[in-house]
PyMOL Python script that loads the backbone (N, CA, C, O; Angstrom):
from pymol import cmd

cmd.read_pdbstr("""\
ATOM      1  N   MET A   1     101.674  90.189  91.258  1.00  0.00           N
ATOM      2  CA  MET A   1     100.857  89.001  91.123  1.00  0.00           C
ATOM      3  C   MET A   1     101.505  87.837  91.890  1.00  0.00           C
ATOM      4  O   MET A   1     102.717  87.632  91.824  1.00  0.00           O
ATOM      5  N   ILE A   2     100.708  87.116  92.584  1.00  0.00           N
ATOM      6  CA  ILE A   2     101.206  85.989  93.375  1.00  0.00           C
ATOM      7  C   ILE A   2     101.322  84.776  92.453  1.00  0.00           C
ATOM      8  O   ILE A   2     100.355  84.414  91.782  1.00  0.00           O
ATOM      9  N   PRO A   3     102.511  84.140  92.414  1.00  0.00           N
ATOM     10  CA  PRO A   3     102.695  82.979  91.531  1.00  0.00           C
ATOM     11  C   PRO A   3     101.776  81.808  91.890  1.00  0.00           C
ATOM     12  O   PRO A   3     101.400  81.638  93.050  1.00  0.00           O
ATOM     13  N   ARG A   4     101.429  81.028  90.914  1.00  0.00           N
ATOM     14  CA  ARG A   4     100.524  79.886  91.062  1.00  0.00           C
ATOM     15  C   ARG A   4     101.016  78.919  92.132  1.00  0.00           C
ATOM     16  O   ARG A   4     100.209  78.427  92.920  1.00  0.00           O
ATOM     17  N   GLU A   5     102.323  78.630  92.187  1.00  0.00           N
ATOM     18  CA  GLU A   5     102.818  77.656  93.167  1.00  0.00           C
ATOM     19  C   GLU A   5     102.624  78.153  94.600  1.00  0.00           C
ATOM     20  O   GLU A   5     102.419  77.349  95.510  1.00  0.00           O
ATOM     21  N   VAL A   6     102.688  79.463  94.808  1.00  0.00           N
ATOM     22  CA  VAL A   6     102.441  80.019  96.139  1.00  0.00           C
ATOM     23  C   VAL A   6     100.951  79.922  96.472  1.00  0.00           C
ATOM     24  O   VAL A   6     100.584  79.557  97.589  1.00  0.00           O
ATOM     25  N   LEU A   7     100.101  80.246  95.509  1.00  0.00           N
ATOM     26  CA  LEU A   7      98.653  80.118  95.717  1.00  0.00           C
ATOM     27  C   LEU A   7      98.266  78.665  95.991  1.00  0.00           C
ATOM     28  O   LEU A   7      97.398  78.395  96.821  1.00  0.00           O
ATOM     29  N   ASP A   8      98.916  77.730  95.289  1.00  0.00           N
ATOM     30  CA  ASP A   8      98.656  76.304  95.528  1.00  0.00           C
ATOM     31  C   ASP A   8      99.025  75.920  96.956  1.00  0.00           C
ATOM     32  O   ASP A   8      98.289  75.186  97.616  1.00  0.00           O
ATOM     33  N   TYR A   9     100.184  76.423  97.440  1.00  0.00           N
ATOM     34  CA  TYR A   9     100.601  76.153  98.816  1.00  0.00           C
ATOM     35  C   TYR A   9      99.535  76.672  99.790  1.00  0.00           C
ATOM     36  O   TYR A   9      99.118  75.959 100.703  1.00  0.00           O
ATOM     37  N   VAL A  10      99.103  77.909  99.587  1.00  0.00           N
ATOM     38  CA  VAL A  10      98.117  78.526 100.485  1.00  0.00           C
ATOM     39  C   VAL A  10      96.837  77.698 100.506  1.00  0.00           C
ATOM     40  O   VAL A  10      96.289  77.419 101.573  1.00  0.00           O
ATOM     41  N   GLU A  11      96.370  77.313  99.346  1.00  0.00           N
ATOM     42  CA  GLU A  11      95.128  76.535  99.254  1.00  0.00           C
ATOM     43  C   GLU A  11      95.264  75.176  99.954  1.00  0.00           C
ATOM     44  O   GLU A  11      94.343  74.721 100.633  1.00  0.00           O
ATOM     45  N   LYS A  12      96.407  74.549  99.781  1.00  0.00           N
ATOM     46  CA  LYS A  12      96.608  73.198 100.316  1.00  0.00           C
ATOM     47  C   LYS A  12      96.861  73.189 101.828  1.00  0.00           C
ATOM     48  O   LYS A  12      96.423  72.273 102.524  1.00  0.00           O
ATOM     49  N   HIS A  13      97.563  74.203 102.336  1.00  0.00           N
ATOM     50  CA  HIS A  13      98.046  74.144 103.716  1.00  0.00           C
ATOM     51  C   HIS A  13      97.314  75.028 104.716  1.00  0.00           C
ATOM     52  O   HIS A  13      97.650  75.010 105.900  1.00  0.00           O
ATOM     53  N   THR A  14      96.339  75.790 104.286  1.00  0.00           N
ATOM     54  CA  THR A  14      95.596  76.610 105.249  1.00  0.00           C
ATOM     55  C   THR A  14      94.164  76.112 105.343  1.00  0.00           C
ATOM     56  O   THR A  14      93.451  76.029 104.342  1.00  0.00           O
ATOM     57  N   ARG A  15      93.759  75.785 106.550  1.00  0.00           N
ATOM     58  CA  ARG A  15      92.394  75.289 106.774  1.00  0.00           C
ATOM     59  C   ARG A  15      91.443  76.420 107.121  1.00  0.00           C
ATOM     60  O   ARG A  15      90.289  76.430 106.694  1.00  0.00           O
ATOM     61  N   SER A  16      91.931  77.357 107.889  1.00  0.00           N
ATOM     62  CA  SER A  16      91.085  78.453 108.358  1.00  0.00           C
ATOM     63  C   SER A  16      90.956  79.535 107.278  1.00  0.00           C
ATOM     64  O   SER A  16      91.964  80.046 106.789  1.00  0.00           O
ATOM     65  N   PRO A  17      89.728  79.879 106.909  1.00  0.00           N
ATOM     66  CA  PRO A  17      89.542  80.958 105.927  1.00  0.00           C
ATOM     67  C   PRO A  17      90.134  82.292 106.398  1.00  0.00           C
ATOM     68  O   PRO A  17      90.627  83.073 105.583  1.00  0.00           O
ATOM     69  N   ALA A  18      90.088  82.555 107.705  1.00  0.00           N
ATOM     70  CA  ALA A  18      90.640  83.808 108.234  1.00  0.00           C
ATOM     71  C   ALA A  18      92.157  83.846 108.066  1.00  0.00           C
ATOM     72  O   ALA A  18      92.709  84.861 107.639  1.00  0.00           O
ATOM     73  N   VAL A  19      92.832  82.746 108.399  1.00  0.00           N
ATOM     74  CA  VAL A  19      94.290  82.675 108.241  1.00  0.00           C
ATOM     75  C   VAL A  19      94.643  82.763 106.761  1.00  0.00           C
ATOM     76  O   VAL A  19      95.594  83.451 106.391  1.00  0.00           O
ATOM     77  N   ARG A  20      93.891  82.079 105.921  1.00  0.00           N
ATOM     78  CA  ARG A  20      94.140  82.108 104.474  1.00  0.00           C
ATOM     79  C   ARG A  20      94.053  83.546 103.955  1.00  0.00           C
ATOM     80  O   ARG A  20      94.903  83.974 103.174  1.00  0.00           O
ATOM     81  N   GLU A  21      93.041  84.284 104.380  1.00  0.00           N
ATOM     82  CA  GLU A  21      92.871  85.662 103.903  1.00  0.00           C
ATOM     83  C   GLU A  21      93.984  86.567 104.414  1.00  0.00           C
ATOM     84  O   GLU A  21      94.460  87.437 103.685  1.00  0.00           O
ATOM     85  N   GLN A  22      94.407  86.366 105.676  1.00  0.00           N
ATOM     86  CA  GLN A  22      95.527  87.153 106.219  1.00  0.00           C
ATOM     87  C   GLN A  22      96.805  86.858 105.449  1.00  0.00           C
ATOM     88  O   GLN A  22      97.557  87.769 105.102  1.00  0.00           O
ATOM     89  N   LEU A  23      97.044  85.588 105.186  1.00  0.00           N
ATOM     90  CA  LEU A  23      98.233  85.172 104.453  1.00  0.00           C
ATOM     91  C   LEU A  23      98.233  85.775 103.052  1.00  0.00           C
ATOM     92  O   LEU A  23      99.251  86.299 102.599  1.00  0.00           O
ATOM     93  N   LEU A  24      97.110  85.704 102.376  1.00  0.00           N
ATOM     94  CA  LEU A  24      97.012  86.267 101.027  1.00  0.00           C
ATOM     95  C   LEU A  24      97.179  87.788 101.038  1.00  0.00           C
ATOM     96  O   LEU A  24      97.767  88.352 100.115  1.00  0.00           O
ATOM     97  N   ALA A  25      96.671  88.448 102.067  1.00  0.00           N
ATOM     98  CA  ALA A  25      96.819  89.905 102.158  1.00  0.00           C
ATOM     99  C   ALA A  25      98.293  90.295 102.259  1.00  0.00           C
ATOM    100  O   ALA A  25      98.736  91.233 101.596  1.00  0.00           O
ATOM    101  N   VAL A  26      99.047  89.580 103.083  1.00  0.00           N
ATOM    102  CA  VAL A  26     100.476  89.879 103.221  1.00  0.00           C
ATOM    103  C   VAL A  26     101.213  89.505 101.936  1.00  0.00           C
ATOM    104  O   VAL A  26     102.100  90.241 101.505  1.00  0.00           O
ATOM    105  N   LEU A  27     100.866  88.388 101.325  1.00  0.00           N
ATOM    106  CA  LEU A  27     101.503  87.996 100.064  1.00  0.00           C
ATOM    107  C   LEU A  27     101.226  89.018  98.964  1.00  0.00           C
ATOM    108  O   LEU A  27     102.096  89.276  98.133  1.00  0.00           O
ATOM    109  N   ARG A  28     100.031  89.601  98.945  1.00  0.00           N
ATOM    110  CA  ARG A  28      99.719  90.654  97.959  1.00  0.00           C
ATOM    111  C   ARG A  28     100.612  91.877  98.185  1.00  0.00           C
ATOM    112  O   ARG A  28     101.089  92.487  97.228  1.00  0.00           O
ATOM    113  N   ARG A  29     100.832  92.228  99.445  1.00  0.00           N
ATOM    114  CA  ARG A  29     101.738  93.357  99.751  1.00  0.00           C
ATOM    115  C   ARG A  29     103.144  93.067  99.256  1.00  0.00           C
ATOM    116  O   ARG A  29     103.797  93.934  98.674  1.00  0.00           O
ATOM    117  N   ILE A  30     103.608  91.841  99.490  1.00  0.00           N
ATOM    118  CA  ILE A  30     104.948  91.456  99.045  1.00  0.00           C
ATOM    119  C   ILE A  30     105.016  91.511  97.521  1.00  0.00           C
ATOM    120  O   ILE A  30     105.968  92.052  96.957  1.00  0.00           O
ATOM    121  N   ALA A  31     104.011  90.953  96.861  1.00  0.00           N
ATOM    122  CA  ALA A  31     103.989  90.915  95.396  1.00  0.00           C
ATOM    123  C   ALA A  31     103.945  92.316  94.792  1.00  0.00           C
ATOM    124  O   ALA A  31     104.449  92.533  93.690  1.00  0.00           O
ATOM    125  N   SER A  32     103.348  93.265  95.506  1.00  0.00           N
ATOM    126  CA  SER A  32     103.263  94.631  94.982  1.00  0.00           C
ATOM    127  C   SER A  32     104.550  95.420  95.201  1.00  0.00           C
ATOM    128  O   SER A  32     104.677  96.547  94.722  1.00  0.00           O
ATOM    129  N   GLY A  33     105.512  94.828  95.929  1.00  0.00           N
ATOM    130  CA  GLY A  33     106.798  95.485  96.126  1.00  0.00           C
ATOM    131  C   GLY A  33     106.970  96.150  97.476  1.00  0.00           C
ATOM    132  O   GLY A  33     108.020  96.738  97.736  1.00  0.00           O
ATOM    133  N   ASP A  34     105.965  96.073  98.349  1.00  0.00           N
ATOM    134  CA  ASP A  34     106.112  96.621  99.701  1.00  0.00           C
ATOM    135  C   ASP A  34     107.200  95.856 100.446  1.00  0.00           C
ATOM    136  O   ASP A  34     107.375  94.654 100.247  1.00  0.00           O
ATOM    137  N   CYS A  35     107.929  96.567 101.305  1.00  0.00           N
ATOM    138  CA  CYS A  35     108.938  95.907 102.133  1.00  0.00           C
ATOM    139  C   CYS A  35     108.246  95.349 103.370  1.00  0.00           C
ATOM    140  O   CYS A  35     107.973  96.077 104.325  1.00  0.00           O
ATOM    141  N   VAL A  36     107.970  94.064 103.343  1.00  0.00           N
ATOM    142  CA  VAL A  36     107.371  93.364 104.476  1.00  0.00           C
ATOM    143  C   VAL A  36     108.504  92.632 105.186  1.00  0.00           C
ATOM    144  O   VAL A  36     109.235  91.859 104.565  1.00  0.00           O
ATOM    145  N   THR A  37     108.650  92.876 106.492  1.00  0.00           N
ATOM    146  CA  THR A  37     109.714  92.230 107.258  1.00  0.00           C
ATOM    147  C   THR A  37     109.126  91.133 108.134  1.00  0.00           C
ATOM    148  O   THR A  37     107.907  91.013 108.264  1.00  0.00           O
ATOM    149  N   TRP A  38     110.010  90.327 108.739  1.00  0.00           N
ATOM    150  CA  TRP A  38     109.535  89.278 109.651  1.00  0.00           C
ATOM    151  C   TRP A  38     108.748  89.894 110.795  1.00  0.00           C
ATOM    152  O   TRP A  38     107.805  89.284 111.297  1.00  0.00           O
ATOM    153  N   ALA A  39     109.129  91.107 111.215  1.00  0.00           N
ATOM    154  CA  ALA A  39     108.424  91.773 112.317  1.00  0.00           C
ATOM    155  C   ALA A  39     106.987  92.132 111.936  1.00  0.00           C
ATOM    156  O   ALA A  39     106.124  92.242 112.807  1.00  0.00           O
ATOM    157  N   ASP A  40     106.729  92.314 110.638  1.00  0.00           N
ATOM    158  CA  ASP A  40     105.372  92.637 110.180  1.00  0.00           C
ATOM    159  C   ASP A  40     104.440  91.429 110.243  1.00  0.00           C
ATOM    160  O   ASP A  40     103.219  91.582 110.267  1.00  0.00           O
ATOM    161  N   VAL A  41     105.015  90.241 110.268  1.00  0.00           N
ATOM    162  CA  VAL A  41     104.222  89.007 110.317  1.00  0.00           C
ATOM    163  C   VAL A  41     104.061  88.655 111.794  1.00  0.00           C
ATOM    164  O   VAL A  41     104.927  88.006 112.380  1.00  0.00           O
ATOM    165  N   ARG A  42     102.969  89.078 112.383  1.00  0.00           N
ATOM    166  CA  ARG A  42     102.819  89.017 113.833  1.00  0.00           C
ATOM    167  C   ARG A  42     102.231  87.712 114.365  1.00  0.00           C
ATOM    168  O   ARG A  42     102.688  87.206 115.390  1.00  0.00           O
ATOM    169  N   SER A  43     101.257  87.177 113.706  1.00  0.00           N
ATOM    170  CA  SER A  43     100.568  85.999 114.244  1.00  0.00           C
ATOM    171  C   SER A  43     101.441  84.747 114.121  1.00  0.00           C
ATOM    172  O   SER A  43     102.156  84.569 113.135  1.00  0.00           O
ATOM    173  N   THR A  44     101.372  83.897 115.128  1.00  0.00           N
ATOM    174  CA  THR A  44     102.175  82.673 115.145  1.00  0.00           C
ATOM    175  C   THR A  44     101.842  81.771 113.969  1.00  0.00           C
ATOM    176  O   THR A  44     102.746  81.216 113.344  1.00  0.00           O
ATOM    177  N   SER A  45     100.565  81.617 113.658  1.00  0.00           N
ATOM    178  CA  SER A  45     100.202  80.729 112.549  1.00  0.00           C
ATOM    179  C   SER A  45     100.697  81.292 111.220  1.00  0.00           C
ATOM    180  O   SER A  45     101.115  80.530 110.348  1.00  0.00           O
ATOM    181  N   LEU A  46     100.657  82.613 111.052  1.00  0.00           N
ATOM    182  CA  LEU A  46     101.188  83.207 109.819  1.00  0.00           C
ATOM    183  C   LEU A  46     102.692  83.004 109.726  1.00  0.00           C
ATOM    184  O   LEU A  46     103.218  82.685 108.660  1.00  0.00           O
ATOM    185  N   LYS A  47     103.387  83.191 110.855  1.00  0.00           N
ATOM    186  CA  LYS A  47     104.841  82.986 110.853  1.00  0.00           C
ATOM    187  C   LYS A  47     105.180  81.565 110.428  1.00  0.00           C
ATOM    188  O   LYS A  47     106.120  81.353 109.662  1.00  0.00           O
ATOM    189  N   GLN A  48     104.422  80.593 110.917  1.00  0.00           N
ATOM    190  CA  GLN A  48     104.682  79.200 110.544  1.00  0.00           C
ATOM    191  C   GLN A  48     104.508  79.001 109.042  1.00  0.00           C
ATOM    192  O   GLN A  48     105.306  78.303 108.416  1.00  0.00           O
ATOM    193  N   HIS A  49     103.484  79.601 108.463  1.00  0.00           N
ATOM    194  CA  HIS A  49     103.275  79.479 107.018  1.00  0.00           C
ATOM    195  C   HIS A  49     104.390  80.173 106.236  1.00  0.00           C
ATOM    196  O   HIS A  49     104.874  79.636 105.240  1.00  0.00           O
ATOM    197  N   PHE A  50     104.797  81.355 106.679  1.00  0.00           N
ATOM    198  CA  PHE A  50     105.868  82.057 105.980  1.00  0.00           C
ATOM    199  C   PHE A  50     107.194  81.310 106.100  1.00  0.00           C
ATOM    200  O   PHE A  50     107.977  81.286 105.150  1.00  0.00           O
ATOM    201  N   GLN A  51     107.454  80.701 107.258  1.00  0.00           N
ATOM    202  CA  GLN A  51     108.674  79.904 107.403  1.00  0.00           C
ATOM    203  C   GLN A  51     108.633  78.689 106.484  1.00  0.00           C
ATOM    204  O   GLN A  51     109.652  78.322 105.900  1.00  0.00           O
ATOM    205  N   ALA A  52     107.475  78.068 106.349  1.00  0.00           N
ATOM    206  CA  ALA A  52     107.342  76.926 105.438  1.00  0.00           C
ATOM    207  C   ALA A  52     107.543  77.367 103.991  1.00  0.00           C
ATOM    208  O   ALA A  52     108.187  76.660 103.216  1.00  0.00           O
ATOM    209  N   LEU A  53     107.005  78.516 103.621  1.00  0.00           N
ATOM    210  CA  LEU A  53     107.216  79.042 102.266  1.00  0.00           C
ATOM    211  C   LEU A  53     108.696  79.319 102.024  1.00  0.00           C
ATOM    212  O   LEU A  53     109.207  79.069 100.932  1.00  0.00           O
ATOM    213  N   ARG A  54     109.383  79.832 103.036  1.00  0.00           N
ATOM    214  CA  ARG A  54     110.815  80.095 102.898  1.00  0.00           C
ATOM    215  C   ARG A  54     111.598  78.793 102.755  1.00  0.00           C
ATOM    216  O   ARG A  54     112.491  78.688 101.914  1.00  0.00           O
ATOM    217  N   ARG A  55     111.259  77.802 103.580  1.00  0.00           N
ATOM    218  CA  ARG A  55     111.960  76.505 103.493  1.00  0.00           C
ATOM    219  C   ARG A  55     111.746  75.846 102.134  1.00  0.00           C
ATOM    220  O   ARG A  55     112.631  75.155 101.629  1.00  0.00           O
ATOM    221  N   SER A  56     110.575  76.058 101.545  1.00  0.00           N
ATOM    222  CA  SER A  56     110.283  75.442 100.252  1.00  0.00           C
ATOM    223  C   SER A  56     110.897  76.221  99.090  1.00  0.00           C
ATOM    224  O   SER A  56     110.796  75.799  97.937  1.00  0.00           O
ATOM    225  N   GLY A  57     111.525  77.345  99.385  1.00  0.00           N
ATOM    226  CA  GLY A  57     112.170  78.130  98.335  1.00  0.00           C
ATOM    227  C   GLY A  57     111.246  79.096  97.616  1.00  0.00           C
ATOM    228  O   GLY A  57     111.655  79.723  96.639  1.00  0.00           O
ATOM    229  N   LEU A  58     110.008  79.231  98.077  1.00  0.00           N
ATOM    230  CA  LEU A  58     109.053  80.126  97.422  1.00  0.00           C
ATOM    231  C   LEU A  58     109.148  81.561  97.937  1.00  0.00           C
ATOM    232  O   LEU A  58     108.621  82.485  97.317  1.00  0.00           O
ATOM    233  N   LEU A  59     109.823  81.742  99.075  1.00  0.00           N
ATOM    234  CA  LEU A  59     109.937  83.058  99.691  1.00  0.00           C
ATOM    235  C   LEU A  59     111.377  83.248 100.135  1.00  0.00           C
ATOM    236  O   LEU A  59     111.990  82.317 100.657  1.00  0.00           O
ATOM    237  N   VAL A  60     111.923  84.434  99.938  1.00  0.00           N
ATOM    238  CA  VAL A  60     113.295  84.725 100.354  1.00  0.00           C
ATOM    239  C   VAL A  60     113.308  86.043 101.124  1.00  0.00           C
ATOM    240  O   VAL A  60     112.398  86.860 100.985  1.00  0.00           O
ATOM    241  N   ALA A  61     114.337  86.240 101.928  1.00  0.00           N
ATOM    242  CA  ALA A  61     114.546  87.520 102.610  1.00  0.00           C
ATOM    243  C   ALA A  61     115.699  88.219 101.902  1.00  0.00           C
ATOM    244  O   ALA A  61     116.771  87.639 101.732  1.00  0.00           O
ATOM    245  N   VAL A  62     115.481  89.457 101.492  1.00  0.00           N
ATOM    246  CA  VAL A  62     116.462  90.210 100.725  1.00  0.00           C
ATOM    247  C   VAL A  62     116.751  91.506 101.469  1.00  0.00           C
ATOM    248  O   VAL A  62     115.834  92.188 101.926  1.00  0.00           O
ATOM    249  N   ILE A  63     118.039  91.841 101.588  1.00  0.00           N
ATOM    250  CA  ILE A  63     118.411  93.089 102.251  1.00  0.00           C
ATOM    251  C   ILE A  63     118.117  94.249 101.298  1.00  0.00           C
ATOM    252  O   ILE A  63     118.675  94.335 100.205  1.00  0.00           O
ATOM    253  N   ARG A  64     117.234  95.129 101.739  1.00  0.00           N
ATOM    254  CA  ARG A  64     116.909  96.350 100.992  1.00  0.00           C
ATOM    255  C   ARG A  64     116.845  97.490 101.989  1.00  0.00           C
ATOM    256  O   ARG A  64     116.824  97.265 103.200  1.00  0.00           O
ATOM    257  N   SER A  65     116.813  98.679 101.497  1.00  0.00           N
ATOM    258  CA  SER A  65     116.639  99.857 102.358  1.00  0.00           C
ATOM    259  C   SER A  65     117.655  99.868 103.494  1.00  0.00           C
ATOM    260  O   SER A  65     117.286  99.930 104.666  1.00  0.00           O
ATOM    261  N   GLY A  66     118.906  99.809 103.147  1.00  0.00           N
ATOM    262  CA  GLY A  66     119.932  99.786 104.180  1.00  0.00           C
ATOM    263  C   GLY A  66     120.086  98.401 104.756  1.00  0.00           C
ATOM    264  O   GLY A  66     120.633  97.511 104.106  1.00  0.00           O
ATOM    265  N   ARG A  67     119.604  98.207 105.986  1.00  0.00           N
ATOM    266  CA  ARG A  67     119.776  96.916 106.661  1.00  0.00           C
ATOM    267  C   ARG A  67     118.487  96.133 106.789  1.00  0.00           C
ATOM    268  O   ARG A  67     118.502  95.051 107.375  1.00  0.00           O
ATOM    269  N   ARG A  68     117.379  96.622 106.275  1.00  0.00           N
ATOM    270  CA  ARG A  68     116.104  95.915 106.438  1.00  0.00           C
ATOM    271  C   ARG A  68     116.057  94.698 105.536  1.00  0.00           C
ATOM    272  O   ARG A  68     116.334  94.784 104.340  1.00  0.00           O
ATOM    273  N   ALA A  69     115.707  93.572 106.118  1.00  0.00           N
ATOM    274  CA  ALA A  69     115.537  92.344 105.338  1.00  0.00           C
ATOM    275  C   ALA A  69     114.068  92.241 104.948  1.00  0.00           C
ATOM    276  O   ALA A  69     113.212  91.949 105.783  1.00  0.00           O
ATOM    277  N   CYS A  70     113.787  92.482 103.677  1.00  0.00           N
ATOM    278  CA  CYS A  70     112.417  92.437 103.182  1.00  0.00           C
ATOM    279  C   CYS A  70     112.127  91.050 102.627  1.00  0.00           C
ATOM    280  O   CYS A  70     112.983  90.431 101.995  1.00  0.00           O
ATOM    281  N   LEU A  71     110.924  90.573 102.866  1.00  0.00           N
ATOM    282  CA  LEU A  71     110.506  89.295 102.305  1.00  0.00           C
ATOM    283  C   LEU A  71     110.114  89.515 100.850  1.00  0.00           C
ATOM    284  O   LEU A  71     109.439  90.490 100.524  1.00  0.00           O
ATOM    285  N   GLU A  72     110.535  88.614  99.988  1.00  0.00           N
ATOM    286  CA  GLU A  72     110.169  88.677  98.580  1.00  0.00           C
ATOM    287  C   GLU A  72     109.811  87.284  98.105  1.00  0.00           C
ATOM    288  O   GLU A  72     110.331  86.286  98.604  1.00  0.00           O
ATOM    289  N   LEU A  73     108.926  87.232  97.144  1.00  0.00           N
ATOM    290  CA  LEU A  73     108.626  85.963  96.495  1.00  0.00           C
ATOM    291  C   LEU A  73     109.842  85.587  95.670  1.00  0.00           C
ATOM    292  O   LEU A  73     110.481  86.459  95.080  1.00  0.00           O
ATOM    293  N   ALA A  74     110.171  84.318  95.618  1.00  0.00           N
ATOM    294  CA  ALA A  74     111.365  83.875  94.906  1.00  0.00           C
ATOM    295  C   ALA A  74     111.342  84.343  93.452  1.00  0.00           C
ATOM    296  O   ALA A  74     112.397  84.630  92.887  1.00  0.00           O
ATOM    297  N   THR A  75     110.169  84.425  92.839  1.00  0.00           N
ATOM    298  CA  THR A  75     110.080  84.863  91.447  1.00  0.00           C
ATOM    299  C   THR A  75     110.438  86.340  91.295  1.00  0.00           C
ATOM    300  O   THR A  75     110.870  86.750  90.217  1.00  0.00           O
ATOM    301  N   GLN A  76     110.271  87.148  92.341  1.00  0.00           N
ATOM    302  CA  GLN A  76     110.657  88.553  92.290  1.00  0.00           C
ATOM    303  C   GLN A  76     112.168  88.690  92.372  1.00  0.00           C
ATOM    304  O   GLN A  76     112.750  89.616  91.805  1.00  0.00           O
ATOM    305  N   HIS A  77     112.793  87.769  93.075  1.00  0.00           N
ATOM    306  CA  HIS A  77     114.219  87.869  93.365  1.00  0.00           C
ATOM    307  C   HIS A  77     115.081  87.324  92.240  1.00  0.00           C
ATOM    308  O   HIS A  77     116.207  87.787  92.053  1.00  0.00           O
ATOM    309  N   SER A  78     114.586  86.358  91.491  1.00  0.00           N
ATOM    310  CA  SER A  78     115.426  85.708  90.476  1.00  0.00           C
ATOM    311  C   SER A  78     115.598  86.550  89.247  1.00  0.00           C
ATOM    312  O   SER A  78     116.277  86.139  88.307  1.00  0.00           O
TER     313      SER A  78
END
""", "prot")
cmd.dss("prot")
cmd.show_as("cartoon", "prot")
cmd.util.cbc("prot")
cmd.orient("prot")
């Protein structure tokens, strides 16, 4: 489940419905436990949103599966 503060960020900072849906799709994968890496986030606008989420402390990169840095929601990591 995607935390309310992350959903609030998405609602407030995404203007394009297409970008919003892409962002939510990747966040759902992360919330379900899939290992999503920075390389999986291909679009420039999505990368900017994910970097902003990371800077705000809502998203972290965690080393899993050997050396792969998987993105996780901060609530999953704490």
